[in-house]
N, CA, C, O and the ligand as a Tripos MOL2 file, in Angstrom:
@<TRIPOS>MOLECULE
protein
  293   291    74     0     0
PROTEIN
NO_CHARGES

@<TRIPOS>ATOM
      1 N           3.7530   13.1920    1.3150 N.3       1 MET1
      2 CA          3.2930   12.0500    2.1180 C.3       1 MET1
      3 C           4.0540   10.7840    1.7270 C.2       1 MET1
      4 O           4.4080   10.5770    0.5660 O.2       1 MET1
      5 N           4.2870    9.9710    2.7070 N.am      2 ASN2
      6 CA          4.9750    8.7040    2.4920 C.3       2 ASN2
      7 C           4.0690    7.5720    2.9560 C.2       2 ASN2
      8 O           3.2330    7.7470    3.8430 O.2       2 ASN2
      9 N           4.2460    6.4320    2.3520 N.am      3 THR3
     10 CA          3.5240    5.2580    2.8380 C.3       3 THR3
     11 C           4.5190    4.1720    3.1980 C.2       3 THR3
     12 O           5.5750    4.0410    2.5790 O.2       3 THR3
     13 N           4.1630    3.3990    4.2090 N.am      4 ALA4
     14 CA          4.9940    2.2720    4.6180 C.3       4 ALA4
     15 C           4.0910    1.1090    4.9760 C.2       4 ALA4
     16 O           2.9910    1.2880    5.4990 O.2       4 ALA4
     17 N           4.5740   -0.0770    4.6870 N.am      5 THR5
     18 CA          3.8920   -1.2970    5.1130 C.3       5 THR5
     19 C           4.8660   -2.0920    5.9620 C.2       5 THR5
     20 O           5.9660   -2.4230    5.5190 O.2       5 THR5
     21 N           4.4560   -2.3930    7.1780 N.am      6 PHE6
     22 CA          5.3060   -3.1570    8.0950 C.3       6 PHE6
     23 C           4.7030   -4.5340    8.3260 C.2       6 PHE6
     24 O           3.5070   -4.6600    8.5880 O.2       6 PHE6
     25 N           5.5320   -5.5580    8.2300 N.am      7 LYS7
     26 CA          5.1370   -6.8890    8.7000 C.3       7 LYS7
     27 C           5.3960   -6.9120   10.1990 C.2       7 LYS7
     28 O           6.4810   -6.5550   10.6570 O.2       7 LYS7
     29 N           4.3980   -7.3310   10.9530 N.am      8 ILE8
     30 CA          4.4990   -7.2680   12.4010 C.3       8 ILE8
     31 C           4.3210   -8.6460   13.0270 C.2       8 ILE8
     32 O           3.3910   -9.3870   12.7100 O.2       8 ILE8
     33 N           5.2360   -8.9550   13.9160 N.am      9 GLU9
     34 CA          5.1380  -10.2050   14.6810 C.3       9 GLU9
     35 C           4.6890   -9.8800   16.0940 C.2       9 GLU9
     36 O           5.0280   -8.8330   16.6450 O.2       9 GLU9
     37 N           3.9130  -10.8030   16.6750 N.am     10 GLY10
     38 CA          3.5200  -10.6470   18.0710 C.3      10 GLY10
     39 C           2.0630  -10.2870   18.2690 C.2      10 GLY10
     40 O           1.5870  -10.2270   19.4030 O.2      10 GLY10
     41 N           1.3420  -10.0450   17.1690 N.am     11 MET11
     42 CA         -0.1010   -9.8210   17.3070 C.3      11 MET11
     43 C          -0.7680  -11.1750   17.4700 C.2      11 MET11
     44 O          -0.4390  -12.1290   16.7650 O.2      11 MET11
     45 N          -1.7230  -11.2560   18.4190 N.am     12 HIS12
     46 CA         -2.4180  -12.5320   18.5910 C.3      12 HIS12
     47 C          -3.9280  -12.4120   18.5220 C.2      12 HIS12
     48 O          -4.6350  -13.4010   18.7150 O.2      12 HIS12
     49 N          -4.4370  -11.2050   18.2470 N.am     13 CYS13
     50 CA         -5.8840  -11.0460   18.0860 C.3      13 CYS13
     51 C          -6.1760   -9.6900   17.4340 C.2      13 CYS13
     52 O          -5.2740   -8.8800   17.2220 O.2      13 CYS13
     53 N          -7.4570   -9.4640   17.1220 N.am     14 ASP14
     54 CA         -7.8430   -8.1860   16.5090 C.3      14 ASP14
     55 C          -7.5760   -7.0120   17.4510 C.2      14 ASP14
     56 O          -7.3410   -5.8890   17.0040 O.2      14 ASP14
     57 N          -7.6140   -7.2800   18.7540 N.am     15 GLY15
     58 CA         -7.3380   -6.2170   19.7290 C.3      15 GLY15
     59 C          -5.9200   -5.6900   19.5940 C.2      15 GLY15
     60 O          -5.6830   -4.4920   19.7500 O.2      15 GLY15
     61 N          -4.9760   -6.5780   19.3050 N.am     16 CYS16
     62 CA         -3.5910   -6.1520   19.0960 C.3      16 CYS16
     63 C          -3.5130   -5.2270   17.8880 C.2      16 CYS16
     64 O          -2.8340   -4.2010   17.9290 O.2      16 CYS16
     65 N          -4.2040   -5.5890   16.8220 N.am     17 ALA17
     66 CA         -4.1930   -4.7560   15.6170 C.3      17 ALA17
     67 C          -4.7930   -3.3870   15.9090 C.2      17 ALA17
     68 O          -4.2620   -2.3690   15.4660 O.2      17 ALA17
     69 N          -5.8920   -3.3580   16.6500 N.am     18 ALA18
     70 CA         -6.5310   -2.0820   17.0100 C.3      18 ALA18
     71 C          -5.5960   -1.2400   17.8690 C.2      18 ALA18
     72 O          -5.5300   -0.0190   17.7260 O.2      18 ALA18
     73 N          -4.8820   -1.9050   18.7540 N.am     19 ASN19
     74 CA         -3.9170   -1.2390   19.6190 C.3      19 ASN19
     75 C          -2.8110   -0.5710   18.7900 C.2      19 ASN19
     76 O          -2.4750    0.5910   19.0150 O.2      19 ASN19
     77 N          -2.2570   -1.3110   17.8400 N.am     20 ILE20
     78 CA         -1.1940   -0.7860   16.9810 C.3      20 ILE20
     79 C          -1.7290    0.3650   16.1360 C.2      20 ILE20
     80 O          -1.0700    1.3920   15.9770 O.2      20 ILE20
     81 N          -2.9270    0.1800   15.6020 N.am     21 GLN21
     82 CA         -3.5200    1.2370   14.7870 C.3      21 GLN21
     83 C          -3.6740    2.5240   15.5900 C.2      21 GLN21
     84 O          -3.3360    3.6030   15.1040 O.2      21 GLN21
     85 N          -4.1780    2.4170   16.8080 N.am     22 SER22
     86 CA         -4.4110    3.6520   17.5600 C.3      22 SER22
     87 C          -3.1110    4.2760   18.0490 C.2      22 SER22
     88 O          -3.0160    5.5000   18.1350 O.2      22 SER22
     89 N          -2.1070    3.4630   18.3700 N.am     23 LEU23
     90 CA         -0.8430    4.0900   18.7880 C.3      23 LEU23
     91 C          -0.1770    4.8130   17.6170 C.2      23 LEU23
     92 O           0.4710    5.8430   17.8040 O.2      23 LEU23
     93 N          -0.3390    4.2680   16.4120 N.am     24 LEU24
     94 CA          0.2180    4.9430   15.2360 C.3      24 LEU24
     95 C          -0.5390    6.2370   14.9430 C.2      24 LEU24
     96 O           0.0580    7.2620   14.6140 O.2      24 LEU24
     97 N          -1.8600    6.1680   15.0680 N.am     25 GLU25
     98 CA         -2.6720    7.3520   14.7670 C.3      25 GLU25
     99 C          -2.4160    8.4850   15.7550 C.2      25 GLU25
    100 O          -2.6470    9.6530   15.4400 O.2      25 GLU25
    101 N          -1.9440    8.1460   16.9370 N.am     26 ARG26
    102 CA         -1.6380    9.1910   17.9290 C.3      26 ARG26
    103 C          -0.3070    9.8960   17.6540 C.2      26 ARG26
    104 O          -0.0530   10.9720   18.1960 O.2      26 ARG26
    105 N           0.5400    9.2960   16.8160 N.am     27 LYS27
    106 CA          1.8380    9.9130   16.5310 C.3      27 LYS27
    107 C           1.6520   11.1410   15.6430 C.2      27 LYS27
    108 O           0.9150   11.1080   14.6580 O.2      27 LYS27
    109 N           2.3400   12.2300   16.0130 N.am     28 ALA28
    110 CA          2.3350   13.4170   15.1620 C.3      28 ALA28
    111 C           2.9320   13.0440   13.8130 C.2      28 ALA28
    112 O           3.9320   12.3280   13.7520 O.2      28 ALA28
    113 N           2.3360   13.5150   12.7490 N.am     29 GLY29
    114 CA          2.8500   13.2510   11.4120 C.3      29 GLY29
    115 C           2.1780   12.0770   10.7170 C.2      29 GLY29
    116 O           2.3220   11.9000    9.5070 O.2      29 GLY29
    117 N           1.4380   11.2680   11.4880 N.am     30 VAL30
    118 CA          0.7220   10.1470   10.8770 C.3      30 VAL30
    119 C          -0.6520   10.6330   10.4400 C.2      30 VAL30
    120 O          -1.4500   11.0990   11.2530 O.2      30 VAL30
    121 N          -0.9100   10.5180    9.1560 N.am     31 GLN31
    122 CA         -2.2060   10.9540    8.6550 C.3      31 GLN31
    123 C          -3.2340    9.8340    8.7410 C.2      31 GLN31
    124 O          -4.4040   10.0690    9.0420 O.2      31 GLN31
    125 N          -2.7780    8.6140    8.4720 N.am     32 LYS32
    126 CA         -3.7080    7.5010    8.4500 C.3      32 LYS32
    127 C          -2.9330    6.2240    8.7570 C.2      32 LYS32
    128 O          -1.8070    6.0450    8.2940 O.2      32 LYS32
    129 N          -3.5360    5.3480    9.5320 N.am     33 ALA33
    130 CA         -2.8850    4.0710    9.8190 C.3      33 ALA33
    131 C          -3.9300    2.9760    9.8450 C.2      33 ALA33
    132 O          -5.0700    3.1980   10.2530 O.2      33 ALA33
    133 N          -3.5360    1.8000    9.4090 N.am     34 GLY34
    134 CA         -4.4080    0.6430    9.4730 C.3      34 GLY34
    135 C          -3.5680   -0.5560    9.8740 C.2      34 GLY34
    136 O          -2.4230   -0.6870    9.4400 O.2      34 GLY34
    137 N          -4.1250   -1.4290   10.6940 N.am     35 ALA35
    138 CA         -3.3980   -2.6420   11.0750 C.3      35 ALA35
    139 C          -4.3440   -3.8210   10.9830 C.2      35 ALA35
    140 O          -5.5270   -3.7130   11.3070 O.2      35 ALA35
    141 N          -3.8110   -4.9490   10.5390 N.am     36 SER36
    142 CA         -4.6180   -6.1490   10.3700 C.3      36 SER36
    143 C          -3.9480   -7.3360   11.0600 C.2      36 SER36
    144 O          -2.8070   -7.6890   10.7630 O.2      36 SER36
    145 N          -4.6830   -7.9330   11.9780 N.am     37 PHE37
    146 CA         -4.1790   -9.1530   12.6250 C.3      37 PHE37
    147 C          -4.0750  -10.2750   11.6100 C.2      37 PHE37
    148 O          -3.0840  -11.0050   11.5820 O.2      37 PHE37
    149 N          -5.0930  -10.4120   10.7800 N.am     38 LYS38
    150 CA         -5.1380  -11.4960    9.7970 C.3      38 LYS38
    151 C          -3.9490  -11.4430    8.8430 C.2      38 LYS38
    152 O          -3.3400  -12.4670    8.5330 O.2      38 LYS38
    153 N          -3.6290  -10.2450    8.3880 N.am     39 GLU39
    154 CA         -2.5180  -10.0990    7.4500 C.3      39 GLU39
    155 C          -1.1750   -9.9190    8.1550 C.2      39 GLU39
    156 O          -0.1200   -9.9990    7.5260 O.2      39 GLU39
    157 N          -1.2240   -9.6780    9.4570 N.am     40 GLY40
    158 CA          0.0080   -9.4930   10.2180 C.3      40 GLY40
    159 C           0.7950   -8.2730    9.7760 C.2      40 GLY40
    160 O           2.0260   -8.2850    9.7520 O.2      40 GLY40
    161 N           0.0660   -7.2190    9.4250 N.am     41 GLU41
    162 CA          0.7870   -6.0420    8.9680 C.3      41 GLU41
    163 C           0.0800   -4.7460    9.2960 C.2      41 GLU41
    164 O          -1.0970   -4.7240    9.6550 O.2      41 GLU41
    165 N           0.8330   -3.6650    9.1630 N.am     42 ALA42
    166 CA          0.2970   -2.3180    9.3460 C.3      42 ALA42
    167 C           0.6710   -1.4850    8.1360 C.2      42 ALA42
    168 O           1.7730   -1.5990    7.5980 O.2      42 ALA42
    169 N          -0.2670   -0.6410    7.7140 N.am     43 ARG43
    170 CA         -0.0090    0.3010    6.6150 C.3      43 ARG43
    171 C          -0.1740    1.7080    7.1680 C.2      43 ARG43
    172 O          -1.1280    2.0200    7.8790 O.2      43 ARG43
    173 N           0.7840    2.5310    6.8160 N.am     44 ILE44
    174 CA          0.8240    3.8650    7.4070 C.3      44 ILE44
    175 C           1.0430    4.9160    6.3310 C.2      44 ILE44
    176 O           1.9060    4.7710    5.4660 O.2      44 ILE44
    177 N           0.2520    5.9700    6.3980 N.am     45 LEU45
    178 CA          0.4340    7.1470    5.5530 C.3      45 LEU45
    179 C           0.9340    8.2500    6.4770 C.2      45 LEU45
    180 O           0.2460    8.6320    7.4240 O.2      45 LEU45
    181 N           2.1190    8.7550    6.2050 N.am     46 TYR46
    182 CA          2.7180    9.7160    7.1340 C.3      46 TYR46
    183 C           3.5560   10.7550    6.4140 C.2      46 TYR46
    184 O           3.9200   10.6000    5.2480 O.2      46 TYR46
    185 N           3.8510   11.8210    7.1490 N.am     47 ASP47
    186 CA          4.6690   12.9060    6.6360 C.3      47 ASP47
    187 C           6.0780   12.7250    7.1990 C.2      47 ASP47
    188 O           6.2960   12.8820    8.4010 O.2      47 ASP47
    189 N           7.0250   12.3970    6.3330 N.am     48 SER48
    190 CA          8.3790   12.0880    6.8090 C.3      48 SER48
    191 C           9.1170   13.3330    7.3130 C.2      48 SER48
    192 O          10.1940   13.2140    7.8980 O.2      48 SER48
    193 N           8.5580   14.5100    7.0950 N.am     49 ASN49
    194 CA          9.1430   15.7090    7.6950 C.3      49 ASN49
    195 C           8.7720   15.8280    9.1710 C.2      49 ASN49
    196 O           9.4330   16.5390    9.9270 O.2      49 ASN49
    197 N           7.7240   15.1360    9.5720 N.am     50 ALA50
    198 CA          7.2320   15.2390   10.9530 C.3      50 ALA50
    199 C           7.5700   14.0030   11.7860 C.2      50 ALA50
    200 O           7.7270   14.0950   13.0030 O.2      50 ALA50
    201 N           7.6810   12.8650   11.1380 N.am     51 VAL51
    202 CA          7.9770   11.6280   11.8650 C.3      51 VAL51
    203 C           8.7600   10.6950   10.9410 C.2      51 VAL51
    204 O           8.4570   10.5950    9.7520 O.2      51 VAL51
    205 N           9.7630   10.0170   11.4880 N.am     52 THR52
    206 CA         10.5650    9.1250   10.6440 C.3      52 THR52
    207 C          10.0190    7.6990   10.7150 C.2      52 THR52
    208 O           9.2930    7.3300   11.6380 O.2      52 THR52
    209 N          10.3900    6.9250    9.7180 N.am     53 GLU53
    210 CA         10.0060    5.5100    9.7100 C.3      53 GLU53
    211 C          10.5390    4.8170   10.9720 C.2      53 GLU53
    212 O           9.8730    3.9750   11.5750 O.2      53 GLU53
    213 N          11.7580    5.2010   11.3430 N.am     54 GLU54
    214 CA         12.3820    4.6230   12.5360 C.3      54 GLU54
    215 C          11.5400    4.8810   13.8030 C.2      54 GLU54
    216 O          11.3960    4.0040   14.6540 O.2      54 GLU54
    217 N          10.9980    6.0820   13.9040 N.am     55 GLN55
    218 CA         10.1590    6.4190   15.0630 C.3      55 GLN55
    219 C           8.8620    5.6150   15.0710 C.2      55 GLN55
    220 O           8.3410    5.2720   16.1330 O.2      55 GLN55
    221 N           8.3500    5.3210   13.8900 N.am     56 LEU56
    222 CA          7.1320    4.4960   13.8130 C.3      56 LEU56
    223 C           7.4400    3.0740   14.2710 C.2      56 LEU56
    224 O           6.6680    2.4640   15.0120 O.2      56 LEU56
    225 N           8.5770    2.5600   13.8190 N.am     57 VAL57
    226 CA          8.9930    1.2120   14.2320 C.3      57 VAL57
    227 C           9.1780    1.1680   15.7540 C.2      57 VAL57
    228 O           8.7220    0.2360   16.4160 O.2      57 VAL57
    229 N           9.8450    2.1780   16.2900 N.am     58 THR58
    230 CA         10.0910    2.2250   17.7330 C.3      58 THR58
    231 C           8.7870    2.2550   18.5210 C.2      58 THR58
    232 O           8.6610    1.5860   19.5470 O.2      58 THR58
    233 N           7.8220    3.0290   18.0450 N.am     59 ALA59
    234 CA          6.5330    3.1140   18.7440 C.3      59 ALA59
    235 C           5.8610    1.7410   18.8110 C.2      59 ALA59
    236 O           5.2940    1.3690   19.8380 O.2      59 ALA59
    237 N           5.9290    1.0000   17.7220 N.am     60 ILE60
    238 CA          5.3250   -0.3350   17.6820 C.3      60 ILE60
    239 C           6.0960   -1.2870   18.6030 C.2      60 ILE60
    240 O           5.5000   -2.0510   19.3620 O.2      60 ILE60
    241 N           7.4300   -1.2260   18.5240 N.am     61 GLU61
    242 CA          8.2350   -2.1770   19.2950 C.3      61 GLU61
    243 C           8.2040   -1.8690   20.7890 C.2      61 GLU61
    244 O           8.3310   -2.7760   21.6110 O.2      61 GLU61
    245 N           8.0370   -0.6010   21.1460 N.am     62 ASN62
    246 CA          7.9050   -0.2500   22.5630 C.3      62 ASN62
    247 C           6.6030   -0.7650   23.1600 C.2      62 ASN62
    248 O           6.4590   -0.8350   24.3810 O.2      62 ASN62
    249 N           5.6610   -1.1230   22.3030 N.am     63 SER63
    250 CA          4.3970   -1.6700   22.7840 C.3      63 SER63
    251 C           4.3940   -3.1950   22.7940 C.2      63 SER63
    252 O           3.3630   -3.8150   23.0540 O.2      63 SER63
    253 N           5.5410   -3.7970   22.5120 N.am     64 GLY64
    254 CA          5.6660   -5.2400   22.6770 C.3      64 GLY64
    255 C           5.5360   -6.0620   21.4090 C.2      64 GLY64
    256 O           5.4690   -7.2890   21.4710 O.2      64 GLY64
    257 N           5.5010   -5.4080   20.2710 N.am     65 TYR65
    258 CA          5.4230   -6.1390   18.9990 C.3      65 TYR65
    259 C           6.7640   -5.9920   18.2870 C.2      65 TYR65
    260 O           7.6100   -5.1900   18.6830 O.2      65 TYR65
    261 N           6.9410   -6.7750   17.2350 N.am     66 ARG66
    262 CA          8.1930   -6.6960   16.4960 C.3      66 ARG66
    263 C           7.9160   -6.3980   15.0220 C.2      66 ARG66
    264 O           7.0670   -7.0330   14.3970 O.2      66 ARG66
    265 N           8.6350   -5.4420   14.4900 N.am     67 VAL67
    266 CA          8.5240   -5.1500   13.0600 C.3      67 VAL67
    267 C           9.5390   -6.0310   12.3540 C.2      67 VAL67
    268 O          10.7460   -5.8170   12.4660 O.2      67 VAL67
    269 N           9.0400   -7.0330   11.6190 N.am     68 ALA68
    270 CA          9.8960   -8.0450   11.0140 C.3      68 ALA68
    271 C          10.3770   -7.6160    9.6410 C.2      68 ALA68
    272 O          11.4260   -8.0660    9.1790 O.2      68 ALA68
    273 N           9.6240   -6.7560    8.9900 N.am     69 ASN69
    274 CA          9.9550   -6.3840    7.6270 C.3      69 ASN69
    275 C           9.2940   -5.0560    7.2990 C.2      69 ASN69
    276 O           8.1920   -4.7690    7.7660 O.2      69 ASN69
    277 N           9.9740   -4.2440    6.4910 N.am     70 ARG70
    278 CA          9.4130   -2.9380    6.1230 C.3      70 ARG70
    279 C           9.4440   -2.7730    4.6180 C.2      70 ARG70
    280 O          10.4030   -3.1700    3.9560 O.2      70 ARG70
    281 N           8.4040   -2.1940    4.0930 N.am     71 ASN71
    282 CA          8.3710   -1.8330    2.6830 C.3      71 ASN71
    283 C           7.8600   -0.4220    2.5300 C.2      71 ASN71
    284 O           6.9350   -0.0030    3.2270 O.2      71 ASN71
    285 N           8.4710    0.3150    1.6060 N.am     72 ARG72
    286 CA          7.9300    1.6400    1.2870 C.3      72 ARG72
    287 C           6.9640    1.5110    0.1450 C.2      72 ARG72
    288 O           7.0910    0.6580   -0.7330 O.2      72 ARG72
    289 N           5.9940    2.3920    0.1930 N.am     73 GLY73
    290 CA          5.0200    2.4130   -0.9060 C.3      73 GLY73
    291 C           3.8450    1.5230   -0.6690 C.2      73 GLY73
    292 O           2.9500    1.4450   -1.5110 O.2      73 GLY73
    293 CU         -4.2040   -9.3310   21.0860 Cu       74 CU74
@<TRIPOS>BOND
     1     1     2 1
     2     2     3 1
     3     3     4 2
     4     3     5 am
     5     5     6 1
     6     6     7 1
     7     7     8 2
     8     7     9 am
     9     9    10 1
    10    10    11 1
    11    11    12 2
    12    11    13 am
    13    13    14 1
    14    14    15 1
    15    15    16 2
    16    15    17 am
    17    17    18 1
    18    18    19 1
    19    19    20 2
    20    19    21 am
    21    21    22 1
    22    22    23 1
    23    23    24 2
    24    23    25 am
    25    25    26 1
    26    26    27 1
    27    27    28 2
    28    27    29 am
    29    29    30 1
    30    30    31 1
    31    31    32 2
    32    31    33 am
    33    33    34 1
    34    34    35 1
    35    35    36 2
    36    35    37 am
    37    37    38 1
    38    38    39 1
    39    39    40 2
    40    39    41 am
    41    41    42 1
    42    42    43 1
    43    43    44 2
    44    43    45 am
    45    45    46 1
    46    46    47 1
    47    47    48 2
    48    47    49 am
    49    49    50 1
    50    50    51 1
    51    51    52 2
    52    51    53 am
    53    53    54 1
    54    54    55 1
    55    55    56 2
    56    55    57 am
    57    57    58 1
    58    58    59 1
    59    59    60 2
    60    59    61 am
    61    61    62 1
    62    62    63 1
    63    63    64 2
    64    63    65 am
    65    65    66 1
    66    66    67 1
    67    67    68 2
    68    67    69 am
    69    69    70 1
    70    70    71 1
    71    71    72 2
    72    71    73 am
    73    73    74 1
    74    74    75 1
    75    75    76 2
    76    75    77 am
    77    77    78 1
    78    78    79 1
    79    79    80 2
    80    79    81 am
    81    81    82 1
    82    82    83 1
    83    83    84 2
    84    83    85 am
    85    85    86 1
    86    86    87 1
    87    87    88 2
    88    87    89 am
    89    89    90 1
    90    90    91 1
    91    91    92 2
    92    91    93 am
    93    93    94 1
    94    94    95 1
    95    95    96 2
    96    95    97 am
    97    97    98 1
    98    98    99 1
    99    99   100 2
   100    99   101 am
   101   101   102 1
   102   102   103 1
   103   103   104 2
   104   103   105 am
   105   105   106 1
   106   106   107 1
   107   107   108 2
   108   107   109 am
   109   109   110 1
   110   110   111 1
   111   111   112 2
   112   111   113 am
   113   113   114 1
   114   114   115 1
   115   115   116 2
   116   115   117 am
   117   117   118 1
   118   118   119 1
   119   119   120 2
   120   119   121 am
   121   121   122 1
   122   122   123 1
   123   123   124 2
   124   123   125 am
   125   125   126 1
   126   126   127 1
   127   127   128 2
   128   127   129 am
   129   129   130 1
   130   130   131 1
   131   131   132 2
   132   131   133 am
   133   133   134 1
   134   134   135 1
   135   135   136 2
   136   135   137 am
   137   137   138 1
   138   138   139 1
   139   139   140 2
   140   139   141 am
   141   141   142 1
   142   142   143 1
   143   143   144 2
   144   143   145 am
   145   145   146 1
   146   146   147 1
   147   147   148 2
   148   147   149 am
   149   149   150 1
   150   150   151 1
   151   151   152 2
   152   151   153 am
   153   153   154 1
   154   154   155 1
   155   155   156 2
   156   155   157 am
   157   157   158 1
   158   158   159 1
   159   159   160 2
   160   159   161 am
   161   161   162 1
   162   162   163 1
   163   163   164 2
   164   163   165 am
   165   165   166 1
   166   166   167 1
   167   167   168 2
   168   167   169 am
   169   169   170 1
   170   170   171 1
   171   171   172 2
   172   171   173 am
   173   173   174 1
   174   174   175 1
   175   175   176 2
   176   175   177 am
   177   177   178 1
   178   178   179 1
   179   179   180 2
   180   179   181 am
   181   181   182 1
   182   182   183 1
   183   183   184 2
   184   183   185 am
   185   185   186 1
   186   186   187 1
   187   187   188 2
   188   187   189 am
   189   189   190 1
   190   190   191 1
   191   191   192 2
   192   191   193 am
   193   193   194 1
   194   194   195 1
   195   195   196 2
   196   195   197 am
   197   197   198 1
   198   198   199 1
   199   199   200 2
   200   199   201 am
   201   201   202 1
   202   202   203 1
   203   203   204 2
   204   203   205 am
   205   205   206 1
   206   206   207 1
   207   207   208 2
   208   207   209 am
   209   209   210 1
   210   210   211 1
   211   211   212 2
   212   211   213 am
   213   213   214 1
   214   214   215 1
   215   215   216 2
   216   215   217 am
   217   217   218 1
   218   218   219 1
   219   219   220 2
   220   219   221 am
   221   221   222 1
   222   222   223 1
   223   223   224 2
   224   223   225 am
   225   225   226 1
   226   226   227 1
   227   227   228 2
   228   227   229 am
   229   229   230 1
   230   230   231 1
   231   231   232 2
   232   231   233 am
   233   233   234 1
   234   234   235 1
   235   235   236 2
   236   235   237 am
   237   237   238 1
   238   238   239 1
   239   239   240 2
   240   239   241 am
   241   241   242 1
   242   242   243 1
   243   243   244 2
   244   243   245 am
   245   245   246 1
   246   246   247 1
   247   247   248 2
   248   247   249 am
   249   249   250 1
   250   250   251 1
   251   251   252 2
   252   251   253 am
   253   253   254 1
   254   254   255 1
   255   255   256 2
   256   255   257 am
   257   257   258 1
   258   258   259 1
   259   259   260 2
   260   259   261 am
   261   261   262 1
   262   262   263 1
   263   263   264 2
   264   263   265 am
   265   265   266 1
   266   266   267 1
   267   267   268 2
   268   267   269 am
   269   269   270 1
   270   270   271 1
   271   271   272 2
   272   271   273 am
   273   273   274 1
   274   274   275 1
   275   275   276 2
   276   275   277 am
   277   277   278 1
   278   278   279 1
   279   279   280 2
   280   279   281 am
   281   281   282 1
   282   282   283 1
   283   283   284 2
   284   283   285 am
   285   285   286 1
   286   286   287 1
   287   287   288 2
   288   287   289 am
   289   289   290 1
   290   290   291 1
   291   291   292 2
@<TRIPOS>SUBSTRUCTURE
     1 MET1         2 RESIDUE 1 A MET
     2 ASN2         6 RESIDUE 1 A ASN
     3 THR3        10 RESIDUE 1 A THR
     4 ALA4        14 RESIDUE 1 A ALA
     5 THR5        18 RESIDUE 1 A THR
     6 PHE6        22 RESIDUE 1 A PHE
     7 LYS7        26 RESIDUE 1 A LYS
     8 ILE8        30 RESIDUE 1 A ILE
     9 GLU9        34 RESIDUE 1 A GLU
    10 GLY10       38 RESIDUE 1 A GLY
    11 MET11       42 RESIDUE 1 A MET
    12 HIS12       46 RESIDUE 1 A HIS
    13 CYS13       50 RESIDUE 1 A CYS
    14 ASP14       54 RESIDUE 1 A ASP
    15 GLY15       58 RESIDUE 1 A GLY
    16 CYS16       62 RESIDUE 1 A CYS
    17 ALA17       66 RESIDUE 1 A ALA
    18 ALA18       70 RESIDUE 1 A ALA
    19 ASN19       74 RESIDUE 1 A ASN
    20 ILE20       78 RESIDUE 1 A ILE
    21 GLN21       82 RESIDUE 1 A GLN
    22 SER22       86 RESIDUE 1 A SER
    23 LEU23       90 RESIDUE 1 A LEU
    24 LEU24       94 RESIDUE 1 A LEU
    25 GLU25       98 RESIDUE 1 A GLU
    26 ARG26      102 RESIDUE 1 A ARG
    27 LYS27      106 RESIDUE 1 A LYS
    28 ALA28      110 RESIDUE 1 A ALA
    29 GLY29      114 RESIDUE 1 A GLY
    30 VAL30      118 RESIDUE 1 A VAL
    31 GLN31      122 RESIDUE 1 A GLN
    32 LYS32      126 RESIDUE 1 A LYS
    33 ALA33      130 RESIDUE 1 A ALA
    34 GLY34      134 RESIDUE 1 A GLY
    35 ALA35      138 RESIDUE 1 A ALA
    36 SER36      142 RESIDUE 1 A SER
    37 PHE37      146 RESIDUE 1 A PHE
    38 LYS38      150 RESIDUE 1 A LYS
    39 GLU39      154 RESIDUE 1 A GLU
    40 GLY40      158 RESIDUE 1 A GLY
    41 GLU41      162 RESIDUE 1 A GLU
    42 ALA42      166 RESIDUE 1 A ALA
    43 ARG43      170 RESIDUE 1 A ARG
    44 ILE44      174 RESIDUE 1 A ILE
    45 LEU45      178 RESIDUE 1 A LEU
    46 TYR46      182 RESIDUE 1 A TYR
    47 ASP47      186 RESIDUE 1 A ASP
    48 SER48      190 RESIDUE 1 A SER
    49 ASN49      194 RESIDUE 1 A ASN
    50 ALA50      198 RESIDUE 1 A ALA
    51 VAL51      202 RESIDUE 1 A VAL
    52 THR52      206 RESIDUE 1 A THR
    53 GLU53      210 RESIDUE 1 A GLU
    54 GLU54      214 RESIDUE 1 A GLU
    55 GLN55      218 RESIDUE 1 A GLN
    56 LEU56      222 RESIDUE 1 A LEU
    57 VAL57      226 RESIDUE 1 A VAL
    58 THR58      230 RESIDUE 1 A THR
    59 ALA59      234 RESIDUE 1 A ALA
    60 ILE60      238 RESIDUE 1 A ILE
    61 GLU61      242 RESIDUE 1 A GLU
    62 ASN62      246 RESIDUE 1 A ASN
    63 SER63      250 RESIDUE 1 A SER
    64 GLY64      254 RESIDUE 1 A GLY
    65 TYR65      258 RESIDUE 1 A TYR
    66 ARG66      262 RESIDUE 1 A ARG
    67 VAL67      266 RESIDUE 1 A VAL
    68 ALA68      270 RESIDUE 1 A ALA
    69 ASN69      274 RESIDUE 1 A ASN
    70 ARG70      278 RESIDUE 1 A ARG
    71 ASN71      282 RESIDUE 1 A ASN
    72 ARG72      286 RESIDUE 1 A ARG
    73 GLY73      290 RESIDUE 1 A GLY
    74 CU74       293 GROUP 0 **** ****
């Protein structure tokens, strides 16, 4: 399992965070995801054999948000 923390730009309410959380949770290979509007970030626990970090970023950005920064762990 891998963990990633993304700084996300473009969220403007808790609904945006819930939206990001559910789109991440729908991705194959994602075991757990959490997103916070207040902190402006998402934390993801995923299996890198099933989904890449790049694919997670793309899923978020295709929904109209921007991943400004990424950290592993
Ligand atoms: Cu919103």
